[in-house]
N, C-alpha and C positions, 0 to 999 in steps of 0.2 A: 492584351495577353491571351494566348490561345488557349483551348480546353485542355489541352497537355500539358501546357505551363501549370494552369490553375490546378491540375489534377496533382502535378508534381509538388507543388509548394503545400497542397493539404496533407501529403503524405510525410513529406520531410521537412515542415515547418518548424518542427520543435528542435530538430538538430540545427538546423540554419541560427534558429535562435538562441540556442545555446552556444553555437560557436562565436556569434557577433557579441553576446553579453560577455563571453571569455575575453573576446579582444578588446572590448570598450574597458573591461576592468584591467588588463594589462596596461592599457594608456592610462588610464585616470586614477586607479586606485594604488595607493602607496602600498608598498609591501607586498603585494598581490601575488608575485611571483615568487613563491618560496614553499621550501618542504612542508614548514608549518601550517601555512594557509591550505594547502592539498590536504593535509592530513585531518586538520579540524573541519573541514567541509565534509569530506567522506565519513568520517565518523558521526556528524550530525544527520547526514541524509541517509544513513545506514536503517535505523529503525523505521523510518517513513517509508524508505524503499520497501522492507519486508512486509509493512502494511498494505502499500501499495501493490505489490505482486498479488497478493491473497484477493484484493479487490479487483484487480483486473480479471483474475478468474471468475469471480462474481458477476462483474459488469457482462464478463463474455455469456453467461447465461440468461442475460436480460434481467439480471437483478441488481440489489444494491446492499449493502451491509454497513448500517450506521452504528452498530454495536461495536465497532472494533477500537475505539478508545477506551470503552469501558472494559473490553476484555484486557487490555493492556494494563490497566489500573488493577482489576482483579489480580492478575499474574504477578505484579509488582508486589501487591499486599500479600499474597502467599508467600514469598521469598523470606522475610524475616520469620513467620511462622514456623516455616518447616526447614530451616537453614540446619537445625539440630540433625537433619538427616544427611548432611553434607551437601556440597555443591551441587553434585549431580542429582541427588536426591529433590532437593529444592526445586532444582532447574525441571526437571520432570513433572515434579506434582504440578508446577505453575501452568507448564505447558499443557499439561492433560486437562486442566480448568478450561485453557481456550477451547479444545476439542470439545469438550462437555457442551460450551456455549454454542460452537458450531453444528452439533449434533441439534442442539434444541431448535437453532435458527434453520437447519435444513429440513427438519421434519416440520415445524410451521408451513414452511414455504411449499414442500414437495407433497408432504401427505395430508396436511391439514387445509392447505389451499390458501393460506393467507398471503397476501401481498407482501413481497420482500421489504419495501420501505415500513411497513406496519409493523413486520415481525421483528426485525431489526432494531427499530426504534423503540418497541417496549423493552427488548433487551438490553438496550443503551441504558433506558433510565434504571430498571431493574439492577443491571450489573454496577452501574455506578453507585448506587446505595448498597449493593452486596460488597463493594470494594472497602467501601467506608466501614461498614460491619466488621469486615477482617481486618483491615488496617488501623481504622481510627485515624490518629494522629499519626505525624510523620515518624517512621522508624530508621533507625540507620543501619546499614549493612556493612559488618566489618569482617564477615568470612574471607581470609585469603583468595580461595579459590574463586569465589564472587567478584571479589574486587580484581583479580586478574584478568578474568572473563572481561570485565567492562572497561580496563585500563591497559592490559597488556598486549603484546604484540608478537608477531612471528616472522622474522627476518626483516623487521622494521614496518610490517602492514599490521596496524589493530585487529585484533580479534574479532570485532564487531564488524568491521569492513569485509573481513575474509568471509565472515558466516553469511553477510547479505550477498556477497558475490556466489558463494555455493547455492544458496538458495536462488538466485537470478537465473545460475545455469541449469538447474533442474526445473524450474519453471518453464522455462524454455523449452527443455527437452519434453515435458510433459505436454505442453500444447502443439508443438511441432511433429513430435516423433511417436507419440504414443495413442494408443486405442483411446484412452481416455480423454486426451484433447480433442481428438478428431470428434468423439461424440458431445464434447460441451459445446464446441463450436455449432455443432449440428443443432443441438438442442437452442442454442442462443439463436439461431436463425430462423428456427421453424418449431415451436416445441410440439405442435400437433402432429406434424409430419414426421418428426423423430420418434413420436409414442407409435405412428402408425406401420414406422420402418422397423418396429421390435426393439428400439434402443432402450436401456434401461435409465428412463429418464429420473425417476427419482432416486435411485442409487446415485448418478452423478451429481445431482443438485445437492443432497445431503453431503457427498464427499467434497464438492468444492466449498461448501460454507465451513465444512470441519477444517480443510487446509486454510481457509480464511482465518478461522479461530486461532489454528496452531500458530500462524504466523504472526497474528496480533499478539499472541502471549508470549511469544518470543522476543518481539519487539521491546514489551513492556519489560521482561526480565532484563534484556541488554540496557535499556535505559536505566532501570533502577540499579542495575550492576555498576554503570558507568558514573551515576550521581552519588553511588554509596548511599542511597536513601530510598525508601517507599512513601510516596506521597500520592495515597488514592484519590484525594480531591483534585488535584492539577494534572498527575501523570496521563498522558494521551488526551488530553483536552483538545478538541477539535482537530485531532489527528485526521480523522474521516475526511475533513475538507481537503486537508493536503493529499490525501491517498487518492481520492475522486479526482482531484485537480491534475496530479500526475499522470492518473489513468488516461483522462478524457484528452488532455492536450498532446498526449503520447498517441492517439490515434485510435485508441479502442472506443466506438462507439458506445452510447447507453442504450443503444437498441438491441444490443447483442449481436453475437453470430461472429465476432471478431476478437482476437486477444493479441495485441501488440506488446510482446514482452521488452524488446528493445527501445520502443517508443515509450513505454513506462518508466524503464531505466532513464532516459534521456529526459522525460518529463519531471520526475523526482528531482533529478540534478540540477534542471533548469529553476525549478522552484526554490529549492535550497541556494542557489545562485543569486536569485533575485531578492531574498530574504537579506543573505550577506551582503549584497552590494548596497541595499538599504540601510544595513547597519553600518558598515565602512563609512558611509558618509553622514552619518548621524540623523538618520532618518526614523522617525516613530517605528516600532514593530507592529503597531496597528495598520500603518499605511500598507505593510506586506498582506496582511489580511485583505483590506480592501483590494489589493493588487491581485490576490487569488482569486477572488470572487469574478473579478474583470475577466481575467483569462479564462475563468470554466465558462462563463457566458459566450465569450469570443469562439473558446473551441467547438462549442456546441454548436454555436451558429456556422463556422466552418463545415463542421461535419454534415449538418443539414444541407448546404450549398453542394457538398460532394456528392450527397445521395440522390440529391434533385439531378445533378448534371448525368449520374449513373442512369437515373430513370429515362432520361431523354434518348439517351444513346442506346438505351436497351442493355446496357452492360450489366453483369453481376458484380456484386460488391464482393471482391476476393479476402480470403481469411490470410 
């Protein structure tokens, strides 16, 4: 295989894998081609996609956010507490909590100088405990507006799917068309050079973690609304693994300097389809978690191969 072919595979492998898995399911999975199946898969992937989009931005700065699952749990735990303020009030308060955790993570990384993995690991542990303090045991959510948000639809398209689609479009615009996106990519590519060029490095980093926190909180609210219950112990558990997997196999390198929104969307869909395929064929969910770990390692290996190939040819890695 020529160098061009290898590079094409590395760039587009996630799309090829997604199409192949779809074709395999069409051929071997009973009742796979149906509106109900499509609707269910999109509903299930929507919260993970929201978290993955925020994670993609953070990874683009050469960071990582392990606290997203705990932020989801905090947001979900706050919904029953503040539902007395109405659907919109509870939603805003819960999402605001995600922004607060994002500010904390961003300040620790940008101003204090704590490594992202350490800063967000600490927030993850403390946040999960805080969610249990707020929520305690499982609490039901019966507010009509919140139930409608989680289970309703517009012209046949579930609200959760519409929200994820809108956020994905906004994320694409931020990365590809805004000054913030260009600054984010520059900082991820070479933070020191970005500082010397006068870019607002600290502000961009804090903003990025705030966006990630907001999206994680929104995902938590949507999951709680759909299940009509808040479970701070289990909600959002291991979602950081799913989000990182979607981002990495979508082509965004852990070394930063690139953000591939379309690839992240395809990565999230691929991971959801892998999980669904295993479930359709009565394979334990734990196998899907093992598959995720293997895919992450394989994706990182492919990225390293691409980076080495670029260095040999003297080419710059594009954004």
